[in-house]
gemmi code that builds the backbone of each chain (N, CA, C; Angstrom):
import gemmi

chains = {
    "A": [
        ("MET", (180.833, 147.985, 48.988), (181.491, 148.397, 50.306), (182.397, 149.708, 49.463)),
        ("GLN", (181.938, 151.441, 50.293), (183.385, 151.837, 50.058), (182.927, 152.788, 50.985)),
        ("LEU", (184.171, 153.660, 51.531), (183.937, 154.460, 52.626), (183.994, 156.144, 52.170)),
        ("ASP", (183.533, 157.638, 52.825), (184.101, 158.305, 52.333), (184.982, 158.684, 53.193)),
        ("SER", (185.790, 158.602, 53.902), (186.525, 158.955, 54.954), (187.373, 157.692, 55.542)),
        ("PRO", (188.503, 157.761, 56.022), (189.223, 156.519, 56.810), (189.165, 155.962, 57.881)),
        ("ILE", (188.950, 154.422, 58.188), (188.993, 154.041, 59.153), (190.257, 154.482, 59.891)),
        ("LEU", (190.482, 154.940, 61.004), (191.675, 155.225, 61.551), (191.706, 154.686, 63.237)),
        ("VAL", (193.170, 153.932, 63.239), (193.476, 153.332, 63.820), (194.756, 153.831, 64.806)),
        ("ASP", (194.561, 154.251, 65.699), (196.100, 154.970, 66.565), (196.742, 154.298, 67.827)),
        ("ILE", (197.630, 153.254, 67.430), (198.374, 152.440, 68.412), (199.957, 152.594, 68.954)),
        ("PRO", (200.159, 152.360, 70.099), (201.211, 152.405, 70.653), (202.042, 151.638, 70.060)),
        ("SER", (203.617, 151.767, 69.538), (204.450, 151.474, 68.807), (204.904, 149.636, 69.582)),
        ("ASN", (203.708, 148.707, 70.348), (203.872, 147.830, 71.032), (203.980, 147.028, 70.256)),
        ("PRO", (204.361, 145.657, 70.240), (204.026, 144.533, 69.467), (202.974, 143.860, 69.932)),
        ("ALA", (202.697, 143.639, 71.244), (201.482, 143.451, 71.984), (200.141, 143.821, 71.400)),
        ("VAL", (199.906, 144.708, 70.858), (198.475, 145.454, 70.596), (198.895, 144.907, 68.666)),
        ("LEU", (199.355, 143.799, 68.335), (199.240, 143.970, 66.629), (198.353, 143.262, 66.655)),
        ("PHE", (197.639, 142.055, 67.152), (197.078, 141.190, 67.055), (195.350, 141.724, 66.901)),
        ("LEU", (195.279, 142.738, 67.404), (194.380, 144.041, 66.948), (194.395, 144.471, 65.491)),
        ("VAL", (195.274, 144.904, 64.823), (195.151, 145.311, 63.788), (194.846, 144.427, 62.900)),
        ("ARG", (195.920, 142.717, 63.091), (195.541, 141.864, 62.114), (194.277, 141.377, 62.174)),
        ("ALA", (193.455, 141.829, 63.278), (192.018, 141.494, 63.470), (191.128, 142.406, 62.906)),
        ("LEU", (191.446, 143.512, 62.341), (190.865, 144.471, 62.071), (191.158, 144.061, 60.288)),
        ("VAL", (192.427, 144.193, 60.066), (192.453, 143.459, 58.744), (191.726, 142.466, 58.004)),
        ("LYS", (191.400, 141.396, 59.286), (190.710, 140.562, 58.884), (189.420, 140.305, 58.480)),
        ("ARG", (189.301, 141.176, 58.949), (187.223, 141.626, 59.027), (187.423, 142.055, 58.149)),
        ("LEU", (187.702, 143.475, 57.779), (187.858, 144.450, 56.954), (187.882, 144.064, 55.443)),
        ("SER", (189.023, 142.862, 55.487), (189.211, 142.291, 54.311), (188.364, 141.306, 53.761)),
        ("GLU", (187.827, 140.354, 54.671), (186.580, 139.695, 54.062), (185.458, 140.106, 53.954)),
        ("ARG", (185.214, 141.289, 54.397), (183.809, 142.088, 54.217), (183.825, 142.723, 53.107)),
        ("LEU", (185.030, 142.946, 52.470), (185.661, 143.236, 50.968), (185.860, 142.139, 50.071)),
        ("GLY", (185.078, 141.023, 50.604), (185.347, 139.939, 49.334), (186.832, 139.467, 49.210)),
        ("PHE", (187.793, 139.837, 49.333), (188.888, 139.145, 49.369), (188.948, 137.278, 49.675)),
        ("SER", (189.739, 136.861, 49.476), (189.912, 135.404, 49.085), (190.218, 135.291, 50.964)),
        ("SER", (190.171, 133.592, 51.070), (190.948, 133.348, 52.484), (192.190, 133.719, 52.337)),
        ("GLU", (192.763, 133.289, 51.324), (194.405, 133.208, 50.672), (194.801, 134.701, 51.399)),
        ("GLN", (193.737, 135.872, 50.184), (194.620, 136.984, 50.000), (194.186, 137.633, 51.381)),
        ("VAL", (193.363, 137.276, 52.242), (192.610, 138.264, 53.469), (194.181, 137.770, 54.456)),
        ("GLU", (194.816, 136.660, 54.480), (195.905, 135.979, 55.267), (197.127, 136.488, 54.844)),
        ("ARG", (197.083, 136.742, 53.584), (198.401, 137.271, 53.182), (198.473, 139.216, 53.038)),
        ("MET", (197.116, 139.462, 53.030), (197.171, 141.136, 53.859), (197.394, 141.040, 54.964)),
        ("MET", (197.314, 140.371, 56.157), (197.307, 139.925, 57.505), (198.852, 140.184, 57.858)),
        ("LEU", (199.162, 139.845, 56.877), (200.566, 139.355, 57.205), (201.628, 140.241, 56.743)),
        ("ALA", (201.094, 141.009, 55.629), (201.781, 142.196, 55.402), (201.481, 143.365, 56.238)),
        ("ILE", (200.471, 143.564, 56.710), (200.383, 144.519, 57.241), (200.531, 144.608, 58.718)),
        ("ASP", (200.832, 143.426, 59.432), (201.725, 143.088, 60.381), (203.190, 143.340, 60.318)),
        ("GLU", (203.777, 142.835, 58.717), (204.875, 143.169, 59.292), (205.282, 144.121, 59.406)),
        ("ALA", (204.717, 145.595, 57.998), (204.864, 146.544, 58.202), (204.653, 147.415, 59.730)),
        ("CYS", (203.751, 147.160, 60.348), (204.054, 147.626, 61.860), (204.794, 147.410, 62.077)),
        ("THR", (205.394, 146.204, 62.324), (206.644, 145.418, 62.823), (207.829, 145.981, 62.831)),
        ("ASN", (208.182, 146.363, 61.431), (208.971, 147.504, 60.684), (209.310, 148.742, 61.242)),
        ("VAL", (207.887, 149.346, 61.500), (207.824, 150.747, 62.071), (208.349, 150.110, 63.455)),
        ("ILE", (207.730, 149.675, 64.009), (208.348, 149.150, 65.960), (209.987, 148.549, 66.010)),
        ("ARG", (210.637, 148.447, 64.624), (211.946, 147.659, 64.780), (212.845, 148.525, 64.310)),
        ("HIS", (212.398, 149.347, 63.656), (213.197, 150.382, 62.162), (213.067, 151.784, 62.664)),
        ("ALA", (211.640, 152.248, 62.574), (211.725, 153.431, 63.093), (211.866, 154.104, 64.200)),
        ("TYR", (211.261, 153.223, 64.988), (211.099, 153.253, 66.934), (212.413, 152.748, 67.576)),
        ("GLY", (213.335, 152.030, 66.865), (214.374, 151.358, 67.561), (213.485, 150.310, 69.021)),
        ("ASN", (212.766, 149.863, 68.730), (211.793, 148.849, 69.490), (211.540, 149.391, 70.941)),
        ("ARG", (211.464, 150.948, 70.487), (210.804, 151.644, 71.663), (209.081, 151.169, 71.769)),
        ("THR", (208.288, 150.848, 72.851), (207.780, 150.935, 72.726), (206.145, 151.649, 73.304)),
        ("GLY", (207.039, 152.906, 73.300), (205.643, 154.224, 74.083), (205.095, 154.967, 72.863)),
        ("GLU", (205.811, 154.883, 71.835), (205.644, 155.608, 70.416), (204.173, 155.532, 69.614)),
        ("ARG", (204.335, 155.685, 68.838), (202.809, 155.937, 67.902), (202.865, 155.763, 66.553)),
        ("ILE", (201.931, 154.644, 66.254), (201.888, 153.982, 64.730), (200.228, 154.911, 64.393)),
        ("VAL", (199.804, 155.642, 63.645), (198.620, 155.789, 62.906), (198.450, 154.852, 62.141)),
        ("ILE", (197.345, 154.143, 61.835), (196.966, 153.232, 60.405), (195.469, 153.702, 60.107)),
        ("SER", (195.635, 154.187, 58.614), (194.435, 154.437, 57.924), (194.047, 153.457, 56.457)),
        ("PHE", (192.643, 153.154, 56.933), (192.019, 152.292, 55.934), (191.050, 153.010, 55.220)),
        ("TYR", (191.547, 153.425, 53.668), (190.737, 153.843, 52.900), (189.938, 152.500, 52.262)),
        ("VAL", (188.881, 152.696, 51.775), (188.205, 151.952, 51.194), (187.670, 152.608, 49.833)),
        ("HIS", (187.951, 152.452, 48.677), (187.643, 152.819, 47.532), (187.080, 151.627, 46.837)),
        ("PRO", (186.331, 151.655, 45.925), (185.220, 151.073, 44.919), (186.241, 150.166, 44.566)),
        ("ARG", (187.497, 150.475, 43.899), (188.220, 149.404, 43.332), (189.504, 148.756, 44.179)),
        ("GLN", (189.622, 149.288, 44.996), (191.368, 148.990, 45.758), (190.830, 149.481, 47.736)),
        ("LEU", (191.438, 148.635, 48.080), (191.788, 149.451, 49.755), (193.083, 149.689, 49.894)),
        ("GLU", (193.209, 150.644, 50.517), (194.620, 151.317, 50.526), (195.007, 151.680, 52.512)),
        ("ILE", (196.176, 151.136, 52.667), (196.015, 151.308, 54.066), (197.554, 151.870, 54.094)),
        ("HIS", (197.563, 153.029, 54.943), (198.649, 153.981, 55.278), (199.307, 153.834, 56.989)),
        ("ILE", (200.335, 153.510, 56.703), (201.201, 153.241, 58.063), (202.074, 154.221, 58.267)),
        ("ARG", (201.715, 155.038, 59.268), (202.428, 156.163, 59.388), (203.004, 156.437, 60.571)),
        ("ASP", (204.391, 156.734, 60.174), (205.197, 156.577, 61.828), (205.706, 158.188, 61.928)),
        ("PHE", (206.185, 158.429, 63.174), (206.583, 159.775, 63.656), (208.951, 159.388, 64.057)),
        ("GLY", (208.933, 158.379, 63.551), (210.296, 158.054, 64.089), (211.480, 158.476, 62.942)),
        ("GLN", (212.410, 157.243, 62.858), (213.946, 157.017, 62.242), (213.395, 156.888, 60.844)),
        ("THR", (213.433, 157.659, 59.871), (212.835, 157.616, 58.068), (213.966, 156.553, 57.894)),
        ("ALA", (213.328, 155.681, 57.011), (213.889, 154.708, 56.321), (214.693, 155.168, 55.591)),
        ("SER", (215.789, 154.422, 55.421), (216.792, 154.826, 53.888), (216.247, 154.111, 53.140)),
        ("PRO", (216.748, 153.947, 51.655), (216.443, 153.148, 50.600), (216.952, 151.817, 50.491)),
        ("GLU", (217.803, 151.563, 51.254), (218.422, 149.719, 51.456), (217.728, 149.407, 52.351)),
        ("ALA", (216.432, 149.777, 53.411), (215.917, 148.915, 54.317), (214.764, 148.780, 53.105)),
        ("PHE", (214.543, 148.782, 51.431), (213.699, 148.460, 51.116), (214.146, 147.520, 49.907)),
        ("LYS", (215.400, 147.486, 50.012), (216.122, 146.051, 48.845), (215.964, 144.456, 49.520)),
        ("PRO", (214.856, 143.980, 48.570), (214.922, 142.847, 49.195), (216.237, 142.058, 48.768)),
        ("ARG", (216.017, 140.644, 49.831), (217.695, 140.021, 50.096), (216.967, 138.658, 49.235)),
        ("ASP", (218.249, 137.688, 49.118), (218.588, 136.451, 48.453), (217.593, 135.588, 48.880)),
        ("LEU", (216.742, 135.300, 48.807), (215.683, 134.887, 49.737), (216.249, 133.023, 49.173)),
        ("SER", (217.119, 132.545, 48.830), (217.699, 131.255, 48.609), (218.228, 131.288, 49.982)),
        ("GLN", (218.946, 132.310, 50.775), (220.100, 131.831, 51.666), (218.856, 131.831, 52.926)),
        ("VAL", (219.310, 130.653, 53.732), (218.530, 129.948, 55.042), (219.139, 131.102, 56.011)),
        ("ARG", (218.626, 131.930, 56.237), (218.796, 132.418, 57.555), (217.856, 133.353, 58.070)),
        ("PRO", (217.629, 133.510, 60.080), (216.933, 134.371, 60.130), (216.732, 135.902, 59.765)),
        ("GLY", (215.715, 137.010, 59.478), (215.501, 138.031, 59.425), (215.741, 138.107, 57.878)),
        ("GLY", (214.640, 139.206, 57.543), (214.665, 140.067, 56.145), (213.772, 139.126, 55.096)),
        ("LEU", (212.838, 139.008, 55.983), (211.553, 138.545, 55.162), (210.011, 139.285, 55.238)),
        ("GLY", (210.615, 139.916, 55.959), (209.160, 141.190, 55.987), (208.977, 142.079, 55.398)),
        ("LEU", (210.278, 142.220, 54.485), (209.819, 142.788, 53.125), (209.024, 142.033, 52.014)),
        ("HIS", (209.693, 141.182, 52.073), (209.184, 139.816, 50.683), (207.526, 139.351, 51.242)),
        ("PHE", (207.393, 139.611, 52.266), (205.602, 139.384, 53.041), (204.992, 140.341, 52.333)),
        ("ILE", (205.731, 141.840, 52.886), (204.747, 143.032, 52.156), (204.358, 142.799, 51.036)),
        ("ARG", (205.664, 142.682, 50.144), (205.000, 142.783, 48.759), (204.453, 141.587, 48.111)),
        ("GLU", (204.011, 140.393, 48.815), (203.480, 139.310, 48.588), (201.981, 139.502, 48.792)),
        ("GLY", (201.978, 140.275, 49.801), (200.342, 140.676, 50.233), (199.693, 141.601, 49.812)),
        ("MET", (200.193, 143.090, 49.212), (199.900, 143.727, 48.429), (200.012, 143.986, 47.034)),
        ("ASP", (199.705, 144.537, 46.354), (199.704, 145.262, 45.156), (200.593, 146.244, 44.703)),
        ("GLU", (200.408, 147.328, 45.408), (201.067, 147.909, 45.336), (202.019, 148.546, 46.755)),
        ("VAL", (203.596, 148.808, 47.036), (203.797, 149.367, 48.169), (204.873, 150.698, 47.612)),
        ("HIS", (204.304, 151.388, 48.666), (205.429, 153.311, 48.628), (205.276, 153.520, 50.028)),
        ("TYR", (206.462, 153.871, 49.857), (207.533, 154.564, 50.985), (207.418, 156.083, 50.648)),
        ("GLU", (206.861, 156.663, 51.674), (207.010, 158.698, 51.521), (207.620, 158.534, 53.008)),
        ("THR", (208.220, 160.205, 52.505), (208.753, 161.057, 53.630), (208.019, 162.027, 54.057)),
        ("PRO", (207.123, 161.815, 54.857), (206.255, 163.185, 54.915), (206.999, 164.660, 55.416)),
        ("GLU", (206.917, 166.158, 55.272), (207.574, 166.911, 55.229), (207.917, 167.135, 57.260)),
        ("ASP", (206.635, 166.880, 57.596), (206.871, 166.748, 58.938), (207.861, 165.902, 59.832)),
        ("GLY", (209.012, 164.779, 58.873), (208.656, 163.806, 59.600), (208.793, 162.277, 59.847)),
        ("GLY", (209.680, 161.521, 60.046), (208.644, 160.550, 59.971), (208.787, 159.317, 58.626)),
        ("GLY", (207.675, 158.619, 58.743), (207.450, 157.905, 57.018), (206.151, 157.060, 57.223)),
        ("LEU", (205.101, 157.155, 55.647), (204.719, 156.940, 55.395), (204.427, 155.686, 54.521)),
        ("LEU", (203.826, 154.892, 54.815), (203.899, 153.102, 53.839), (202.727, 153.485, 53.334)),
        ("ARG", (202.638, 153.221, 52.049), (201.007, 153.344, 51.477), (201.095, 151.725, 50.720)),
        ("LEU", (200.031, 151.165, 51.203), (199.693, 149.465, 50.371), (198.768, 149.600, 49.880)),
        ("ILE", (198.730, 148.986, 48.674), (196.983, 148.973, 47.823), (196.919, 147.671, 47.855)),
        ("ARG", (196.172, 147.310, 47.821), (195.447, 145.752, 47.266), (193.928, 146.469, 46.521)),
        ("TYR", (194.165, 145.811, 45.287), (192.966, 146.133, 44.142), (192.190, 145.103, 44.927)),
        ("ARG", (190.865, 145.526, 44.710), (189.777, 144.722, 45.794), (188.926, 143.841, 44.441)),
        ("PRO", (188.162, 142.557, 44.230), (188.027, 141.435, 43.947), (186.668, 142.320, 42.867)),
        ("GLN", (186.587, 142.194, 41.985), (185.812, 143.173, 40.880), (184.474, 142.134, 40.906)),
        ("PRO", (183.088, 142.454, 40.961), (181.968, 141.350, 40.680), (181.745, 141.269, 39.202)),
        ("ARG", (181.831, 139.661, 38.796), (181.824, 139.515, 37.385), (180.725, 140.282, 36.601)),
        ("VAL", (180.277, 140.725, 35.401), (179.281, 141.287, 34.748), (178.865, 140.056, 33.715)),
        ("LEU", (177.952, 139.687, 33.929), (177.068, 138.551, 33.187), (176.503, 139.419, 31.693)),
        ("THR", (176.964, 139.200, 30.572), (176.594, 139.123, 29.456), (175.390, 138.454, 28.868)),
    ],
    "B": [
        ("MET", (201.199, 133.895, 74.050), (201.447, 132.378, 73.767), (201.563, 131.451, 74.861)),
        ("LYS", (200.751, 130.659, 74.639), (201.094, 129.481, 75.707), (201.636, 128.765, 75.012)),
        ("ILE", (203.099, 127.897, 76.372), (203.922, 126.975, 76.030), (204.507, 126.034, 76.577)),
        ("GLU", (204.328, 124.746, 76.281), (204.312, 123.531, 77.711), (205.201, 122.446, 76.722)),
        ("LEU", (206.451, 122.398, 77.532), (207.601, 121.617, 77.439), (207.383, 119.891, 78.102)),
        ("GLU", (207.580, 118.850, 77.402), (207.559, 117.443, 78.136), (208.961, 116.961, 76.973)),
        ("GLU", (209.547, 116.234, 77.839), (210.425, 115.269, 77.738), (209.880, 113.935, 77.898)),
        ("LYS", (209.271, 113.406, 76.362), (208.612, 112.390, 75.701), (209.529, 111.392, 76.225)),
        ("ARG", (210.766, 110.883, 76.067), (211.800, 109.841, 75.988), (213.457, 110.915, 76.462)),
        ("PRO", (214.117, 109.808, 77.232), (215.243, 110.714, 77.092), (215.981, 111.523, 75.843)),
        ("GLY", (216.033, 112.579, 76.345), (217.031, 113.125, 75.010), (215.717, 113.874, 73.579)),
        ("VAL", (214.250, 113.579, 73.944), (213.136, 113.864, 73.193), (212.426, 114.967, 73.822)),
        ("PHE", (212.231, 115.831, 73.666), (211.579, 117.109, 73.768), (210.471, 117.021, 72.724)),
        ("VAL", (209.087, 117.499, 73.630), (208.211, 118.203, 72.722), (207.557, 119.644, 73.079)),
        ("VAL", (207.559, 120.796, 72.526), (207.635, 121.925, 72.658), (206.011, 122.353, 71.984)),
        ("THR", (205.333, 122.210, 72.798), (203.932, 122.219, 72.400), (203.648, 124.063, 72.255)),
        ("LEU", (202.941, 124.551, 71.454), (202.556, 125.873, 71.505), (201.486, 126.009, 70.969)),
        ("ALA", (200.547, 127.560, 71.602), (199.397, 127.985, 71.111), (198.959, 129.126, 71.515)),
        ("GLY", (198.601, 129.725, 70.009), (198.319, 131.099, 70.013), (199.295, 131.537, 68.928)),
        ("ASP", (198.994, 133.404, 68.542), (199.937, 133.681, 67.674), (201.870, 133.921, 68.146)),
        ("MET", (202.554, 133.770, 67.004), (203.694, 133.119, 66.840), (204.006, 135.078, 66.073)),
        ("ASP", (204.406, 136.222, 66.664), (204.692, 137.482, 65.929), (205.762, 138.253, 67.080)),
        ("MET", (205.303, 139.239, 66.546), (207.268, 140.183, 67.353), (206.936, 139.963, 68.734)),
        ("SER", (205.735, 139.798, 69.320), (205.500, 140.337, 71.011), (205.819, 138.305, 71.714)),
        ("THR", (205.337, 137.485, 71.022), (205.258, 136.024, 71.634), (206.806, 135.232, 71.012)),
        ("SER", (207.537, 135.826, 69.939), (208.037, 135.013, 69.455), (209.790, 134.953, 70.042)),
        ("PRO", (209.899, 136.002, 70.955), (211.023, 135.836, 71.709), (210.182, 134.589, 72.779)),
        ("GLU", (209.623, 134.483, 73.364), (209.293, 133.329, 74.280), (209.558, 132.288, 74.114)),
        ("VAL", (208.990, 132.045, 72.955), (209.879, 130.434, 72.229), (211.195, 130.182, 72.053)),
        ("ARG", (212.015, 131.664, 71.512), (213.193, 130.830, 71.694), (213.926, 131.144, 73.052)),
        ("LYS", (213.365, 131.512, 73.826), (213.899, 131.234, 74.964), (213.618, 129.775, 76.184)),
        ("SER", (212.283, 129.227, 75.038), (211.881, 127.818, 75.626), (212.897, 126.674, 74.730)),
        ("MET", (213.221, 127.483, 73.726), (213.664, 126.259, 72.910), (215.213, 126.412, 72.735)),
        ("ALA", (215.610, 127.122, 72.780), (217.280, 127.495, 72.697), (217.918, 126.390, 73.453)),
        ("PRO", (217.621, 126.172, 74.998), (218.540, 125.753, 75.664), (218.363, 124.162, 75.436)),
        ("LEU", (217.303, 123.678, 74.626), (217.015, 122.145, 74.404), (218.047, 121.720, 73.660)),
        ("PHE", (218.954, 122.370, 73.026), (219.596, 121.851, 72.224), (221.236, 122.090, 72.545)),
        ("ARG", (221.163, 120.608, 73.219), (222.574, 120.766, 73.958), (222.704, 119.350, 74.078)),
        ("PRO", (224.245, 118.879, 74.155), (224.259, 117.319, 74.287), (223.682, 116.495, 75.182)),
        ("GLY", (223.229, 115.496, 74.859), (222.349, 114.051, 74.961), (220.606, 114.608, 74.095)),
        ("THR", (220.521, 115.597, 73.455), (219.118, 115.740, 72.965), (219.573, 115.465, 71.907)),
        ("THR", (218.739, 114.720, 71.561), (218.151, 113.801, 69.461), (217.262, 114.727, 69.016)),
        ("GLN", (216.427, 114.883, 69.539), (215.204, 115.369, 68.484), (214.272, 116.517, 69.408)),
        ("VAL", (214.096, 117.804, 69.141), (213.248, 118.597, 69.690), (211.827, 118.753, 68.572)),
        ("ILE", (210.605, 118.253, 69.066), (209.440, 118.246, 68.232), (208.806, 119.498, 68.536)),
        ("ILE", (208.396, 120.405, 67.816), (207.720, 121.907, 68.021), (206.249, 121.545, 67.748)),
        ("ALA", (205.137, 120.927, 68.467), (203.861, 120.792, 68.454), (202.763, 122.102, 67.593)),
        ("LEU", (202.740, 122.539, 66.596), (202.576, 123.515, 66.037), (200.869, 123.882, 65.978)),
        ("ALA", (199.821, 122.842, 66.062), (198.577, 122.720, 65.784), (197.719, 123.762, 66.494)),
        ("GLY", (198.186, 123.888, 67.637), (197.434, 125.525, 68.628), (198.086, 126.601, 67.837)),
        ("VAL", (198.980, 126.467, 67.021), (199.483, 128.064, 66.458), (198.393, 128.622, 65.008)),
        ("THR", (198.235, 129.676, 65.710), (196.989, 130.271, 64.787), (197.665, 131.233, 63.873)),
        ("TYR", (198.701, 131.567, 64.064), (199.106, 132.832, 63.151), (200.649, 132.885, 63.219)),
        ("ILE", (201.939, 132.880, 61.962), (203.119, 133.048, 62.572), (203.681, 134.438, 61.069)),
        ("ASP", (204.359, 134.939, 62.164), (205.104, 136.278, 61.048), (206.136, 135.390, 60.813)),
        ("SER", (207.072, 136.963, 60.351), (208.725, 136.417, 59.812), (209.385, 136.302, 61.184)),
        ("SER", (208.736, 136.986, 62.762), (210.097, 136.811, 63.617), (209.814, 135.057, 64.090)),
        ("GLY", (207.963, 134.909, 63.770), (207.668, 133.324, 63.830), (208.929, 132.249, 63.304)),
        ("ILE", (209.167, 132.882, 62.032), (209.813, 131.743, 61.034), (211.390, 132.068, 61.366)),
        ("ALA", (211.467, 133.084, 61.891), (213.182, 133.371, 62.301), (213.456, 132.972, 63.409)),
        ("THR", (212.743, 132.436, 64.175), (212.588, 131.933, 66.018), (213.208, 129.999, 65.322)),
        ("PHE", (212.224, 129.845, 64.298), (212.486, 127.921, 63.903), (213.696, 128.458, 63.428)),
        ("VAL", (213.597, 129.403, 62.048), (215.127, 129.220, 61.542), (216.770, 129.133, 62.568)),
        ("GLU", (216.343, 129.583, 63.751), (217.247, 129.972, 64.508), (217.691, 128.933, 65.473)),
        ("GLY", (216.225, 127.478, 65.466), (216.322, 126.360, 65.658), (216.787, 126.155, 65.622)),
        ("LEU", (216.920, 125.977, 63.650), (217.521, 124.779, 62.651), (218.595, 125.171, 63.047)),
        ("GLN", (219.517, 126.393, 62.881), (220.727, 126.310, 62.887), (221.652, 125.659, 64.343)),
        ("LEU", (220.294, 125.728, 65.536), (221.474, 125.253, 67.102), (221.022, 123.800, 65.902)),
        ("SER", (220.434, 123.290, 65.993), (220.155, 121.605, 66.117), (221.092, 121.425, 64.920)),
        ("GLN", (222.040, 122.319, 63.903), (222.768, 121.811, 63.111), (224.288, 121.627, 63.399)),
        ("LYS", (224.202, 122.614, 64.856), (225.850, 122.257, 65.485), (225.434, 121.361, 66.209)),
        ("THR", (224.544, 120.869, 66.533), (224.535, 119.335, 67.948), (223.454, 118.346, 66.625)),
        ("THR", (223.605, 117.037, 68.173), (223.145, 116.131, 67.260), (221.675, 116.123, 67.280)),
        ("ALA", (221.048, 116.932, 67.811), (219.756, 117.238, 68.114), (218.752, 117.413, 66.306)),
        ("ARG", (217.538, 116.709, 66.297), (217.121, 116.971, 64.874), (215.925, 117.885, 65.355)),
        ("LEU", (215.389, 118.792, 64.269), (214.700, 119.618, 64.710), (213.269, 119.125, 63.982)),
        ("THR", (211.926, 119.132, 64.045), (211.106, 118.756, 63.521), (209.860, 119.750, 64.023)),
        ("LEU", (209.284, 120.280, 63.131), (207.709, 120.955, 63.122), (206.798, 119.679, 62.701)),
        ("ALA", (205.879, 119.761, 63.585), (204.577, 118.715, 63.955), (203.061, 119.495, 64.150)),
        ("GLY", (202.503, 119.055, 63.037), (200.798, 119.509, 63.212), (200.837, 121.047, 62.489)),
        ("MET", (201.385, 121.649, 61.263), (200.995, 122.580, 61.515), (199.501, 123.176, 60.723)),
        ("ASN", (198.881, 123.824, 60.877), (197.638, 124.027, 59.901), (198.139, 124.552, 58.099)),
        ("ALA", (197.286, 124.941, 57.913), (197.454, 125.219, 56.630), (197.619, 126.944, 56.264)),
        ("ALA", (197.290, 127.634, 56.890), (197.539, 129.265, 57.042), (198.895, 129.399, 57.303)),
        ("VAL", (199.513, 128.605, 58.324), (201.037, 128.175, 59.210), (201.971, 127.858, 58.222)),
        ("GLU", (201.357, 126.796, 57.396), (202.306, 126.259, 56.429), (201.985, 127.200, 55.065)),
        ("ALA", (201.755, 127.778, 54.805), (201.461, 128.756, 53.821), (202.228, 130.052, 54.261)),
        ("VAL", (202.770, 130.262, 55.163), (203.440, 131.217, 55.749), (204.970, 130.361, 55.372)),
        ("PHE", (205.622, 129.120, 55.481), (206.731, 128.854, 55.439), (206.968, 128.778, 53.747)),
        ("GLU", (205.667, 128.488, 53.270), (205.801, 128.320, 51.597), (206.431, 129.579, 51.117)),
        ("LEU", (206.040, 130.461, 51.494), (206.131, 132.100, 50.953), (207.160, 132.277, 51.165)),
        ("ALA", (208.044, 131.821, 52.044), (209.592, 132.467, 52.765), (210.084, 131.356, 52.110)),
        ("TYR", (209.820, 130.362, 51.238), (210.773, 129.637, 50.233), (211.245, 128.351, 51.113)),
        ("LEU", (210.481, 128.143, 52.625), (211.060, 127.724, 53.732), (210.429, 125.886, 53.608)),
        ("ARG", (209.794, 125.629, 52.969), (208.845, 124.489, 53.393), (209.735, 123.287, 53.305)),
        ("GLU", (210.699, 123.372, 52.255), (211.536, 122.455, 51.907), (212.260, 122.082, 52.617)),
        ("VAL", (212.785, 123.455, 53.192), (214.322, 123.413, 54.735), (214.178, 122.702, 55.564)),
        ("PHE", (212.642, 122.434, 56.197), (212.268, 122.104, 57.363), (212.164, 120.732, 57.492)),
        ("HIS", (212.132, 119.694, 58.216), (211.649, 118.787, 58.623), (210.004, 119.363, 59.192)),
        ("ILE", (208.960, 118.657, 58.565), (207.796, 118.713, 59.116), (207.041, 117.251, 58.464)),
        ("VAL", (206.177, 117.627, 59.862), (205.477, 116.144, 59.702), (203.991, 116.519, 60.123)),
        ("PRO", (203.079, 115.756, 59.750), (201.597, 116.195, 60.435), (201.307, 115.908, 61.779)),
        ("THR", (201.747, 114.631, 62.511), (201.441, 114.489, 63.714), (202.457, 115.030, 64.583)),
        ("VAL", (202.581, 115.277, 66.247), (203.447, 114.715, 67.220), (203.791, 113.541, 67.420)),
        ("GLU", (202.762, 112.460, 66.678), (203.098, 111.065, 66.518), (203.950, 110.476, 65.838)),
        ("ALA", (203.736, 111.415, 64.407), (204.364, 110.778, 63.475), (206.131, 111.345, 63.763)),
        ("ALA", (206.328, 112.404, 64.148), (207.159, 113.303, 64.475), (208.235, 111.982, 65.838)),
        ("LEU", (207.382, 111.688, 66.679), (208.309, 110.600, 67.447), (208.346, 109.350, 66.945)),
        ("GLY", (207.357, 108.511, 66.032), (207.804, 107.714, 65.079), (208.862, 107.507, 64.681)),
        ("ASP", (209.214, 109.184, 63.855), (210.451, 109.154, 63.002), (212.055, 109.058, 64.088)),
        ("GLY", (211.700, 109.486, 65.343), (212.899, 109.260, 66.210), (213.064, 108.246, 66.631)),
        ("ALA", (212.219, 107.113, 66.703), (212.222, 105.770, 67.221), (213.490, 105.056, 66.888)),
    ],
}
model = gemmi.Model(1)
for chain_id, residues in chains.items():
    chain = gemmi.Chain(chain_id)
    for i, (resn, *xyz) in enumerate(residues, 1):
        res = gemmi.Residue()
        res.name, res.seqid = resn, gemmi.SeqId(i, " ")
        for name, pos in zip(("N", "CA", "C"), xyz):
            atom = gemmi.Atom()
            atom.name, atom.element = name, gemmi.Element(name[0])
            atom.pos, atom.b_iso = gemmi.Position(*pos), 0.0
            res.add_atom(atom)
        chain.add_residue(res)
    model.add_chain(chain)
structure = gemmi.Structure()
structure.add_model(model)
structure.setup_entities()
């Protein structure tokens, strides 16, 4: 399956709706042939990315906007998470020491574990754009 | 998220959760769990068989519970998590940090 244009999901910055985003990620990634472990990790990655937007880009305000775009290419699934809030600093993308047992700081780790590529960009009109890429399983060719 | 609380015997509490644990529902779990770590409590068992999803906010809630338990005489036990939930604990390198058992009955037996 591949699509010529993205699937667009426009949600409020309210954590109560993230279950819908997870459901879409689950169904779409299952349809694209990802394993159950890959599906679970991708759901977690996108959920964490949206949670980070709500917390850090929007300061937990629930009335803002998050636009999620799903690009289904032949060899990869690319997911864009666009916010229009506070741009993240490079500090926000530094991984923390996971040997420390403390709450918090796991979101970025889960994002990186769930996706093959993670890119953060700052669009000219403000806010942030997180691009997440997962390479699709490719059919084996019998020779 | 559905949360049920039962004192199984004096000082031993079972908190049964059902649903997804994410940023929207983790605060409710925190509010239910935190007050149980008080003098007189010996064990707090979180029954997780009904938890269908957990993210970092859910994990953070349990890490906070662990920190509270370490300040008291109460032991925190996580019981009955499914494979997907357990995988998230492993991904966070926290699988070995918590006391995790297969069932609530096993947890109650441990506390006997």
